[in-house]
C-alpha positions as CSV (number, residue, x, y, z in Angstrom):
1,X,-5.8,28.5,-20.6
2,X,-5.3,28.3,-16.8
3,X,-5.7,31.4,-14.7
4,X,-3.2,32.8,-12.3
5,X,-5.4,31.6,-9.4
6,X,-5.5,28.1,-10.8
7,X,-1.7,28.0,-11.3
8,X,-1.2,29.3,-7.8
9,X,-3.5,26.7,-6.4
10,X,-1.6,23.9,-8.4
11,X,1.7,25.2,-7.0
12,X,0.3,25.2,-3.4
13,X,-1.2,21.7,-3.8
14,X,2.1,20.4,-5.2
15,X,4.1,22.0,-2.4
16,X,1.9,20.5,0.3
17,X,2.0,17.1,-1.3
18,X,5.7,17.1,-1.7
19,X,6.1,18.2,1.9
20,X,3.7,15.6,3.2
21,X,5.1,12.7,1.2
22,X,8.6,13.6,2.3
23,X,7.6,13.7,6.0
24,X,5.6,10.5,5.7
25,X,8.6,8.8,4.1
26,X,11.1,10.2,6.7
27,X,9.1,9.6,9.9
28,X,6.0,7.5,9.0
29,X,2.4,8.4,8.3
30,X,1.1,8.0,11.8
31,X,4.0,10.0,13.3
32,X,3.5,13.0,11.0
33,X,1.1,15.6,12.1
34,X,-1.0,18.0,10.0
35,X,0.6,20.9,12.0
36,X,4.1,19.7,10.9
37,X,3.1,19.5,7.2
38,X,1.5,22.9,7.3
39,X,4.4,24.5,9.1
40,X,7.0,23.0,6.7
41,X,4.9,23.8,3.6
42,X,4.7,27.4,4.9
43,X,0.9,27.6,5.3
44,X,-1.6,27.5,8.1
45,X,-3.5,24.3,9.0
46,X,-6.7,26.0,8.0
47,X,-5.3,26.6,4.5
48,X,-4.1,23.0,4.3
49,X,-7.6,21.8,5.0
50,X,-8.9,24.0,2.2
51,X,-6.8,22.0,-0.2
52,X,-7.2,18.6,1.4
53,X,-10.1,17.6,3.6
54,X,-8.3,15.1,5.7
55,X,-4.7,13.8,6.3
56,X,-5.7,10.7,4.3
57,X,-6.5,12.9,1.3
58,X,-2.8,13.8,1.1
59,X,-2.1,10.2,0.2
60,X,-5.2,8.9,-1.3
61,X,-6.2,12.0,-3.2
62,X,-9.7,12.9,-4.2
63,X,-11.2,9.5,-4.3
64,X,-14.7,10.7,-5.2
65,X,-13.3,12.3,-8.4
66,X,-11.2,9.3,-9.2
67,X,-14.1,7.0,-8.7
68,X,-16.2,9.1,-11.0
69,X,-13.4,9.2,-13.6
70,X,-13.2,5.4,-13.5
71,X,-16.9,4.9,-13.8
72,X,-17.1,7.4,-16.7
73,X,-14.2,5.8,-18.5
74,X,-15.7,2.3,-18.2
75,X,-19.1,3.6,-19.5
76,X,-17.4,5.3,-22.5
77,X,-15.7,2.2,-23.8
78,X,-17.1,0.7,-27.0
79,X,-20.2,-1.5,-26.5
80,X,-18.5,-4.5,-28.0
81,X,-15.6,-4.4,-25.5
82,X,-15.9,-7.0,-22.7
83,X,-16.5,-5.9,-19.2
84,X,-13.0,-7.1,-18.3
85,X,-11.4,-4.9,-20.9
86,X,-13.5,-1.9,-20.2
87,X,-12.5,-2.1,-16.5
88,X,-8.9,-2.4,-17.5
89,X,-9.1,0.7,-19.7
90,X,-10.7,2.5,-16.7
91,X,-7.9,1.6,-14.4
92,X,-5.2,2.6,-17.0
93,X,-6.7,6.1,-17.0
94,X,-6.9,6.6,-13.3
95,X,-3.6,5.1,-12.2
96,X,-1.7,8.2,-13.1
97,X,-4.6,10.6,-13.4
98,X,-3.5,12.7,-10.3
99,X,0.2,11.9,-10.2
100,X,3.2,10.9,-12.3
101,X,4.3,7.3,-12.0
102,X,7.0,8.1,-9.4
103,X,4.6,9.8,-7.1
104,X,2.0,7.0,-7.6
105,X,4.7,4.6,-6.5
106,X,5.5,6.6,-3.4
107,X,1.9,6.9,-2.5
108,X,1.3,3.2,-3.1
109,X,4.1,2.3,-0.7
110,X,2.5,4.5,1.9
111,X,-1.0,3.0,1.4
112,X,0.1,-0.6,1.4
113,X,2.6,-0.1,4.3
114,X,0.3,1.8,6.7
115,X,-2.6,-0.2,8.1
116,X,-4.8,2.8,8.8
117,X,-4.3,4.2,5.2
118,X,-4.9,0.8,3.7
119,X,-8.2,0.4,5.7
120,X,-9.4,3.8,4.4
121,X,-8.3,2.9,0.9
122,X,-10.2,-0.3,1.0
123,X,-13.3,1.4,2.3
124,X,-13.2,3.9,-0.5
125,X,-12.6,1.2,-3.1
126,X,-15.6,-0.7,-1.9
127,X,-17.7,2.4,-2.8
128,X,-16.2,2.4,-6.3
129,X,-17.0,-1.2,-6.7
130,X,-20.7,-0.6,-5.7
131,X,-20.9,2.2,-8.3
132,X,-19.4,0.1,-11.0
133,X,-21.7,-3.0,-10.6
134,X,-24.6,-1.4,-12.6
135,X,-22.2,-0.2,-15.3
136,X,-20.8,-3.7,-15.7
137,X,-24.3,-5.3,-15.4
138,X,-25.4,-3.1,-18.3
139,X,-22.4,-4.1,-20.4
140,X,-23.2,-7.8,-19.8
141,X,-26.8,-7.4,-21.0
142,X,-29.9,-9.4,-20.3
143,X,-28.6,-12.5,-22.1
144,X,-26.3,-13.5,-19.3
145,X,-27.5,-15.7,-16.5
146,X,-27.6,-14.0,-13.1
147,X,-26.1,-10.7,-14.4
148,X,-26.0,-9.1,-11.0
149,X,-23.9,-12.0,-9.5
150,X,-21.7,-12.0,-12.6
151,X,-21.2,-8.2,-12.5
152,X,-20.3,-8.2,-8.8
153,X,-17.9,-11.1,-9.3
154,X,-16.2,-9.4,-12.3
155,X,-15.8,-6.0,-10.5
156,X,-14.5,-7.7,-7.3
157,X,-12.0,-9.8,-9.2
158,X,-10.7,-6.8,-11.2
159,X,-10.3,-4.8,-8.0
160,X,-8.5,-7.6,-6.2
161,X,-6.2,-8.0,-9.2
162,X,-5.5,-4.3,-9.4
163,X,-4.7,-4.1,-5.7
164,X,-2.5,-7.2,-5.8
165,X,-0.6,-5.8,-8.9
166,X,-0.2,-2.4,-7.3
167,X,1.1,-3.9,-4.0
168,X,3.6,-6.1,-6.0
169,X,4.6,-3.1,-8.1
170,X,5.3,-1.0,-5.0
171,X,7.1,-3.9,-3.4
172,X,9.4,-4.1,-6.4
173,X,10.1,-0.4,-6.4
174,X,8.2,0.1,-9.7
175,X,10.8,-2.1,-11.6
176,X,8.1,-4.3,-13.0
177,X,5.4,-2.9,-15.3
178,X,2.2,-2.4,-13.4
179,X,0.0,-3.2,-16.4
180,X,1.9,-6.5,-16.9
181,X,1.4,-7.4,-13.3
182,X,-2.3,-6.7,-13.5
183,X,-2.6,-8.9,-16.6
184,X,-0.7,-11.7,-14.9
185,X,-3.0,-11.5,-11.8
186,X,-6.1,-11.5,-14.0
187,X,-4.8,-14.4,-16.1
188,X,-4.1,-16.4,-12.9
189,X,-7.7,-16.1,-11.6
190,X,-9.3,-16.5,-15.0
191,X,-7.3,-19.6,-15.9
192,X,-9.6,-22.5,-16.0
193,X,-7.0,-25.1,-16.8
């Protein structure tokens, strides 16, 4: 059962996010200030920063928590599951972990359409990749030749496919299934024929 404080916090966070996304969509990410967001959300800038550490966090969310959720989900997949499938299962969990699909679509448009956000997004994703390499390496086991090289290549490929699929999904206004797009991207790079 959630407490009154937790419910109040959830309402405040949602109000701030709704306000920020609306302003970003109306006037652009770079042109929107924290002061504007706070004023329109009815809170002080100081309060806004208690909920969100940076302006980028309004769009990208808590990347540390999402990265940990991804890693934990991949680790928890059955041992017989391939590294490829375990990573796919992890991404399925985190894609809508913080937001419903409609909000994830809005945020994806912002990230892929704003160079500064995309740069921060990529920077954070590189940290996720580094954290996943040992998990994938362990899943591959010692029987594989050059497990570190293979683990790094698998993780990098999966991230490239997820990012490509997400960008295509956002570009098509969410009318194409994101999981299908990911599967198509992965099939394209894994096709040996």
